[in-house]
C-alpha positions, -999 to +999 in steps of 0.1 A: +032+329-390+031+305-419+000+288-433+014+255-422+017+267-386-018+282-387-033+250-399-014+231-371-028+255-344-063+253-359-062+216-359-050+216-323-078+240-313-104+218-330-091+188-311-092+206-278-127+219-284-138+183-293-123+169-262-140+196-241-173+188-257-169+151-251-159+158-215-190+180-211-213+153-225-197+127-202-202+150-172-238+156-182-244+119-186-229+112-152-251+139-136-282+123-153-271+089-143-266+101-107-300+117-107-316+085-120-298+064-095-308+088-067-344+086-079-342+048-081-328+047-046-357+069-034-382+047-051-366+016-037-366+031-002-403+039-006-410+003-016-390-010+014-408+014+037-441+000+025-429-035+035-418-026+070-437-043+098-462-027+121-449+000+144-435-013+176-462+005+195-490-013+176-472-046+179-470-039+216-507-032+219-515-063+199-493-084+221-509-069+252-543-078+238-532-114+232-517-115+267-550-103+282-568-130+264-544-156+278-552-144+313-589-147+308-606-179+296-588-187+264-577-222+255-578-248+228-585-234+194-590-196+194-604-191+159-601-158+140-595-170+104-579-204+101-587-234+079-576-270+080-564-266+044-538-241+057-521-270+077-525-300+054-529-316+020-564-327+009-567-364-001-596-383-017-603-410+009-596-419+045-575-449+033-553-424+013-546-405+045-540-436+066-515-449+041-494-417+047-491-417+084-470-439+107-497-452+131-531-467+130-552-442+150-587-443+164-613-430+141-649-418+148-679-440+143-697-426+111-730-435+127-722-409+154-700-384+137-713-387+101-691-388+070-664-362+066-668-337+038-630-333+035-600-354+045-564-340+050-530-353+058-518-328+084-483-315+077-453-319+100-416-314+097-411-349+111-425-376+089-436-398+118-458-369+131-479-365+099-515-366+110-550-368+098-576-340+097-614-345+091-638-317+083-676-321+086-705-302+072-716-292+107-683-273+111-668-300+135-632-308+129-611-338+141-573-335+143-552-366+149-515-360+157-494-391+163-460-395+180-463-364+201-447-359+235-471-362+264-489-329+270-492-311+303-530-309+307-526-299+344-510-267+332-541-260+310-564-267+339-546-242+361-542-215+335-576-215+317-607-212+337-630-226+310-610-258+307-622-289+326-607-323+329-621-355+314-611-389+304-618-408+272-618-446+278-595-441+308-571-416+290-566-382+304-577-351+285-595-317+287-628-303+276-641-267+270-674-252+260-679-227+232-672-191+241-673-157+223-655-126+233-641-093+220-604-086+224-587-052+220-569-047+187-584-080+174-621-077+177-646-105+182-632-140+183-646-175+189-632-200+213-647-232+200-660-261+220-631-286+223-623-321+235-587-330+236-570-362+249-537-381+247-537-419+241-507-441+234-485-414+219-513-399+198-532-367+206-567-363+195-585-329+191-622-325+183-634-290+178-668-274+173-676-246+148-670-209+149-706-200+152-713-222+182-738-245+166-716-275+176-713-276+213-694-297+238-725-320+242-721-328+205-684-335+207-683-359+236-703-387+220-680-385+189-649-387+211-663-417+230-672-435+197-637-435+183-621-469+178-593-485+157-606-500+125 
């Protein structure tokens, strides 16, 4: 075999070896990439698993606990951890709040209720249903929700044993005294004292505090003091 032929075969062999080496590197890279992808997928699955909701059994127990509370004496504002700031935007003055709502509601007499420590415009998906919220140092809260459909207070009176009927200046509503109870899966909760009534398209809610310092006897004079300014 001539030197020329040998050189040709040698060159071909080098090319083949080089191609095989490249193929090996590519295969190795693909394996590493697959391993990394698998690891990433596993990590992603772990993260997704951590975001899954409670088990159906626990959700069922919680729902049952809430259902049991509904069958007992629950009504009005069952407070666990809620704040007026979760439902509205704080403003500086009552005039600021009134300027943002569509009606001129009744407001409490400061001589009876005191001055609010915080004032909110209560959120609503419907602009005409934007409301006003007033927070007081005592823990009392007043919620004013305009342009609401007429509520079925008879239903509340039938369903909740602690709810009693009342009227404020001739307008029908309900009242309930403070109550404290322990519910399964939830723990101790407060059912605050409440006065609620509906007047000319606006629903008024006056609530006591979580600790029960503000009782129904404190709320009723505030409700009866409310007038348009």
